[in-house]
C-alpha angles and dihedrals in degrees: 000000000000128000114303112248098219113122092229096029096136093045101065108272090145102173091051089047088063089059093040092053088050093051096051091036087071094045106055132253135303132260088263089058091060093082091055116099115228139157117269111274121252113229122239119178122236113243118245087240094054097039099089093050091043089055090048090050088057093045090051092049089053093047095050093045093095093052088052088058089052094053091046100041105018095241136070123254122295091253085082100245113172124231092242094049091047093049090048090052090048091050096049088049090054092053091053090046090057092045092052095045117115114254095252091053104037097095092050092047090048091050093052093044089051089054090049087052090056087053092049094048089052090047091053092043089051090052089245097311100143094189092052092044090052091057092054107120090222090061092049090048096047093047102044101059117116087229091059093043093050093044091055093049092050091048090048092052091049095051092045092050101040111020108048114103087198140014127230 
């Protein structure tokens, strides 16, 4: 499994991690995974109904990658992305993700995107200090509800069942 695209992934934001795992689970592995021996994947086509959401999942993973770098290294990527610009791209990607979600999943995706927005608000308020943002009580409260945890699990299951081009 690749890196988890939650802003505070390494800092204990467990419910959001469930969605984050789902999102990258449908997008392939990380560079670090390249050294891991695994059998050749089997190809499973993405259904036409799921394709728009799966594309939005990939776009969301791409949009939040700079924020992953921030949580892992303490600074944004070498290309010089600013925190505000990176957060704005991630927010817009989240809106697109909700809009592309299948009807039966839309409320769950919205719930998890809302939790991610709480993380992003805390990250901006902390001036990009991911460790400080992770300690924000609002982040803990938003990420620990049964509704968010369940929503993340349902989204994860949907992505794993419908968006993976190959299985591992």
